C-alpha positions in Angstrom: 83.5 116.2 65.5 82.9 112.4 65.8 86.1 110.5 64.9 84.4 108.1 62.4 83.1 111.2 60.6 86.5 112.7 60.7 88.0 109.6 59.0 85.4 109.7 56.3 86.7 113.3 55.6 90.2 111.9 55.1 88.9 109.3 52.6 87.1 112.1 50.7 90.2 114.3 50.7 88.7 116.8 53.1 90.9 116.8 56.1 92.0 118.7 59.1 95.5 119.4 60.5 96.1 117.8 63.8 98.6 120.2 65.4 96.2 123.2 64.9 92.5 123.7 65.7 90.3 121.7 63.3 90.0 123.5 59.9 88.4 121.8 56.9 90.6 122.1 53.8 89.8 121.9 50.1 92.6 119.6 48.9 94.8 116.8 50.3 98.3 117.9 51.2 101.3 115.7 52.2 100.7 116.3 55.9 97.3 114.6 55.6 99.0 111.2 55.4 100.4 111.8 58.9 97.1 113.3 60.2 95.4 110.1 59.0 97.6 108.0 61.1 97.0 110.2 64.2 93.2 110.0 63.6 93.3 106.2 63.3 95.3 106.1 66.6 92.6 108.3 68.2 89.9 106.0 67.1 91.6 102.8 68.3 92.3 104.5 71.7 88.7 105.6 71.9 87.6 102.1 71.4 90.0 100.8 74.1 88.7 103.4 76.6 85.1 102.7 75.8 85.6 99.2 77.2 86.7 100.5 80.6 84.1 101.0 83.4 84.5 104.7 83.5 85.6 105.1 79.9 89.0 106.3 81.0 92.2 105.1 82.5 92.0 105.1 86.3 95.7 105.3 87.1 98.8 107.0 85.7 100.3 103.6 84.8 97.3 102.8 82.7 97.5 106.2 81.0 101.1 105.5 80.1 100.1 102.0 78.8 97.6 103.5 76.4 100.0 106.1 75.3 102.5 103.3 74.5 99.9 101.5 72.5 99.3 104.8 70.6 103.0 105.0 69.9 103.1 101.4 68.5 100.1 102.1 66.2 101.6 105.4 64.9 104.7 103.5 64.0 102.8 100.8 62.1 100.6 103.4 60.3 103.5 105.6 59.2 105.1 102.5 57.7 101.9 101.6 55.9 101.6 105.1 54.5 105.2 105.0 53.3 104.7 101.8 51.4 102.1 103.7 49.3 103.9 107.1 49.3 107.6 106.4 49.8 108.8 109.9 48.7 106.6 112.2 50.7 109.1 114.3 52.8 106.8 114.8 55.8 106.2 111.1 56.0 109.9 110.3 55.9 110.5 112.9 58.6 107.7 111.4 60.6 109.4 108.0 60.3 112.6 109.6 61.7 110.7 111.3 64.6 108.8 108.1 65.5 112.0 106.0 65.4 113.9 108.4 67.7 110.8 108.7 70.0 110.9 104.9 70.2 114.6 104.9 70.9 114.1 107.3 73.8 111.1 105.4 75.1 113.0 102.1 75.0 116.1 103.6 76.6 114.0 105.2 79.4 111.9 102.1 80.0 108.7 104.0 79.7 107.0 101.3 77.5 107.6 97.6 77.0 110.2 97.5 74.3 108.9 98.6 70.9 110.9 97.2 68.0 111.4 100.0 65.4 111.5 97.6 62.5 111.8 99.2 59.0 111.2 102.6 60.7 114.9 102.5 61.6 116.0 101.9 58.0 114.0 104.9 56.7 115.0 107.0 59.6 118.7 106.4 58.9 118.2 107.5 55.3 116.6 110.8 56.4 119.2 111.2 59.2 122.0 111.0 56.6 120.6 114.2 55.0 120.6 116.0 58.4 124.1 116.2 59.9 122.7 118.6 62.5 120.6 115.9 64.1 122.1 113.3 66.4 121.0 109.6 66.4 120.0 109.0 70.0 121.3 105.4 69.7 124.8 106.8 69.4 124.8 108.8 72.6 127.2 107.6 75.4 124.6 107.9 78.2 125.5 104.6 79.9 123.2 105.6 82.7 120.2 107.5 81.6 119.1 110.4 83.8 115.8 109.6 85.7 114.4 112.9 84.3 114.1 111.4 80.8 111.6 108.7 82.0 109.9 111.2 84.4 109.5 113.7 81.6 108.1 111.2 79.1 105.7 109.8 81.7 104.4 113.3 82.5 103.8 114.0 78.9 102.2 110.6 78.2 99.9 111.1 81.2 99.1 114.7 80.3 98.2 114.0 76.7 96.2 110.9 77.6 94.2 112.8 80.3 93.5 115.6 77.8 92.3 113.1 75.2 90.0 111.4 77.7 88.4 114.8 78.4 87.6 115.2 74.6 87.2 111.7 73.2 85.2 112.8 70.1 87.6 115.5 69.0 91.1 115.6 67.5 93.0 117.0 70.4 96.1 119.1 69.5 97.5 118.5 72.9 98.3 115.0 71.9 101.4 116.4 70.1 104.1 115.2 72.5 106.9 117.5 71.4 105.2 120.6 72.8 104.9 118.9 76.2 108.5 117.8 76.1 109.6 121.4 75.4 108.0 122.3 78.8 110.0 119.7 80.7 113.2 120.5 82.7 115.7 117.7 82.1 119.4 118.2 81.8 119.9 115.1 79.6 121.7 115.1 76.3 119.2 112.5 75.0 116.2 114.7 75.9 117.8 117.8 74.5 118.7 116.1 71.2 115.2 114.7 70.8 113.8 118.2 71.0 115.8 118.9 67.9 113.7 116.3 66.0 110.5 118.1 67.1 111.8 121.3 65.7 112.7 119.6 62.4 109.2 118.1 62.2 107.6 121.5 62.8 109.7 123.0 60.1 108.5 120.4 57.6 104.8 120.8 58.6 103.1 123.0 55.9 101.4 126.2 57.0 98.4 125.3 54.9 95.4 127.5 54.9 91.8 126.2 54.7 88.4 127.2 53.5 87.5 128.1 57.2 90.6 130.0 57.9 89.8 133.8 58.3 
């Protein structure tokens, strides 16, 4: 499905969920606000790649760079959505996940520093409701283990490569958490971040669609 057509579906309230194979649904649900941000990120990334000679990043460093750009855009879009829909739980959890993802990326030096901005304020409000989750900023890892950066880079490269192979489709493999779960990294920060992925999955609705058998 062409990405511009996909965004027109969002505008009409006919959307698809991003973490599952594309299924057209009858009504807008809360997760669609998150899916809209992901789709906008895909479109912007597609436009960036279309300007390259081979329409894809040639090196692993370039793939990481474009993934970092995607992370910045996701942050900005989530904040925009929250301005219009401040009390949607999945959006608030997305803000928490994005904030902690940025904290880990900044600590590992995977991307040029990404300021979390108001994302941190919202994330802290949600975090106060979840004593089982640990703020990665509070960890005492004075020297972060190299596997954190290595694991993040592998997942950035994997998801970027997967997207480049299917530029005109919403690619479920862009969901970083699933890739992180496959990594072997004995780091408290990495392990704690996986808890945020589980919390996000628990908040994602198991919505059925008109095309679901």
